[in-house]
MARTOR-713995 format. One record per residue (C-alpha): residue in one letter; z, x, y. Coordinates in steps of 0.001 Angstrom, whole numbers, plus 500000, padded with zeros to 6 digits. Each point is the difference from the previous one (the first is absolute). Example, Ala and Ser with C-alpha at 12.3 -4.5 7.8 and 13.67 -1.06 7.14 Angstrom:
BEGIN
a507800512300495500s499340501370503440
This chain:
BEGIN
x585217476444412177x499299497663497043x499261496335500585x502736497767498604x499217496450498883x501664497156498137x499265499072496409x501615497429497755x500949501521496635x501918498164497267x501269497438502499x501321502516502571x498342501473503062x499317503723499993x498915502603502525x496789501591498757x498282503155501292x497873502982498908x501612503427499787x498462503327501037x498121500227496666x498562496510500336x502258498474497374x501357496509500639x503757499804500433x502263496993500348x503633499266500780x501784496704499602x501206498262503149x502366497904497831x499023496598501362x497835497062498962x499641498738503582x496832501079501844x501500499956503510x503040502005498902x497666502434498216x498048500551503216x503209500865501855x501111502351497231x496593501655499960x500455500962503651x503329501658499182x498513501635496917x497114501445502046x502338501376502693x502268501665497429x497082501401498013x498294501493503052x503144501195501761x500615503776500012x502901501497498095x503260499533501825x499112496615501462x502924498141498433x503157499879502102x502011501856497357x497565502918500017x499899500140503795x503794500005500292x500305502665497280x497591502226501932x501890499309503226x503371500927498492x498556503178498478x498569500989503378x503307499397501803x502242501793497505x501651502938501718x498524498971503342x502223497099501045x503777499859500091x500287496560498406x497740500516496976x502690498826497565x500344496771501966x496243499430499823x499990500591496242x502925497622499529x498351497310502104x496775500257498021x501893499849496696x501118496482500945x496686498851501484x497705501440497327x500206497149497507x498829497522502637x497412502020501905x498945502878497749x497336498159497969x498357498365503021x497042501075502074x500907500335503692x497977496885500883x502046498006497487x503226500519501947x500666496742501834x502778498548502103x501021497540497229x500373502921497569x502175501845502527x502080496866500626x500550499484496287x501014503647499614x502488499735502882x501460496786498576x500528501555496572x501627503106501461x502355497844502086x500948498144496811x500796503439498540x502479500488502852x497863502497501939x500159500128503799x497023499281502249x500131503584501241x499472501306496470x497221497474499323x498247501149503188x500126503624498817x498586499059496595x497045498109501448x499446502638502652x499486502787497479x496934498089498789x498828499398503559x500472503684500903x498033501171496960x497036497765500807x500064501091503639x500111503631498855x496821499461497992x498557497824502818x499507497045497642x499765496548501532x499934496500498583x503687499584499157x501973497226501701x503663500952500242x503051497976500924x503491501489499974x503456499161501359x500786501154503527x501870503259500408x503767499387500102x501910501001503141x501163503629499965x503442500739498587x502691500655502561x502629501491497705x501748503123501207x503354501602499301x502987500507502227x501499503484499892x502906498695497954x497625498443497471x498030503224499747x503164501985499294x500909497529497253x496548500324498503x500209503795499848x503501499886498537x498771497566497317x497418502476498671x500874501368496579x496761501890499375x499373502991502310x496267499341500333x500625496459501257x502542501273502531x497581502676501222x497183497473500301x502137497636502085x501154502729502379x496460501389500231x498550496552500686x502417499220502808x499813503483501508x496183500185500088x498941496326500267x497460500913497334x498210497548497750x501211499815496405x496897501546498436x499878502806502562x503557500962499061x499343499831496262x496908502192500534x501877502510502169x499988503563498629x502272502886500902x497038501889501465x499995497466502848x503713500415500737x500288502741502631x503633501063500221x499200502753502507x498478497611502538x502157497070498948x496987497789499353x498646497787497227x496272499345499737x499586496646498276x496203500191499987x497685502298498046x497432502111501820x496534498515499537x501164496698498490x497877496996500898x500250496238499834x503783500016500029x502305498352502460x500952502593502579x502859502297499004x501968501853502629x501623503406500262x503668499429500837x503007502097500941x502909500306497586x503312498489500985x503056502161499367x501153497770497162x496581499981498361x499798503801500140x503279500274498101x498822497526497356x496631501720499572x501445503487499798x502350498846497246x497191498238498117x497705503019500288x502495502154498111x499582497929496827x496333499028500346x497930500381496815x496783498293501161x497845500367503131x501176496567501174x503006499348502219x500846496727498240x500249500855496293x501874498706496993x500384501432496486x497591502819500808x497202497743501207x498657498456503179x501412496522500651x497178497476499805x501936497008501286x503425499797501597x500213496206499918x502459499594497106x502446502702501067x499880498779503591x500678496395498978x503001501036497894x501478501984502899x499523497080502375x501660497633497514x502999502316499610x500267500170503803x499968496226500202x496821499966502126x497554497229499154x496277499661500670x499403503691500697x496850502002499218x499219503722500433x497648499125502882x502957498493501872x501341503529500469x496887500875502034x500546496879502087x503680500902500392x499112503472501267x497666498552502637x502605497443501116x502653502694500337x497652502163502080x499185497052502280x503678499098500383x500706503615500992x497456499732502828x497125501980498461x496661499206501623x497442497923498146x497666503016500119x502556502183498215x500724497333497394x496275499510499399x499578503720499326x502872500035497498x498639496917498227x496456501367499996x498624496965501857x496532500680501376x500375497156502500x503143499987502138x499546496286500648x501027499329496392x503263501862500555x500685498180503269x499325496588498495x502497500537497169x502708502224501477x500098499617503796x502488497125499743x502562502351498446x499929502357502996x502899499692502484x497403500186502781x497867497147498647x499320497531502815x503032501328501906x498131500327503292x498475496534499619x503340498420499139x501700501692502969x497956497713502232x501985497077498607x503325501360501234x501721497747502553
């Protein structure tokens, strides 16, 4: 590595070094102050000697490229980085500090963004650096918000289905409730994984890695009817299609249907939550619900859904009878 030193040139301090051919090179540090020049020389040396890909923007770009097609929420990661890039992209990992993170969070709040979204945006940077095993960054982010507890009554669900004008939105909603599948798993679902003979739907892909677990579920009678009808007019390999193409995002169509049904504060993920609540209310065991949801740890299912079961704490509460 070359030896970098300070030299005053035309009133400004410069970094000076010899290149591989022995020629003297210099670069302005843009300051007249010696102490400031010494600090800038340290940064200059680190950046000059750092390998390609050492800037946060380059690390995150490599991380996103590696995860494309391998994680179910890749679009969310890309969207989060799009917002965070202007603040973090030009920095070295060791230049990320808590004050920088606080300032970023403050600005995003002023933009009307929730703490949950800010956490996701900062976390995509954190995840990328962890993926490359790069230390030195000092992160600070808002705490995770409490989980949503929005689920539909059966009457609300019927209104939502009736409010669907577009067939692909209607099919998505019925599919989501009937399988408890995650949004992306349903948008990725192909007809080759719909087994009418066995009455099963395989939400996962054989050999896929680094995705949240996807279950194989049994068709309900209503879902079978809807799928058989949709299969007759299918023009793409994907179950959820529109205008001859795979649907990339159902958010807009879903929001319009919910608005027409007069249901506020509803997201596609709430249909998965609704399905789990309905199963718990019907007395399904936590083990069964965990399998449908694709939870690898049954304790997660119990923590969220046990309170909806008619048997929840019944034996304990019977001791209080008098």
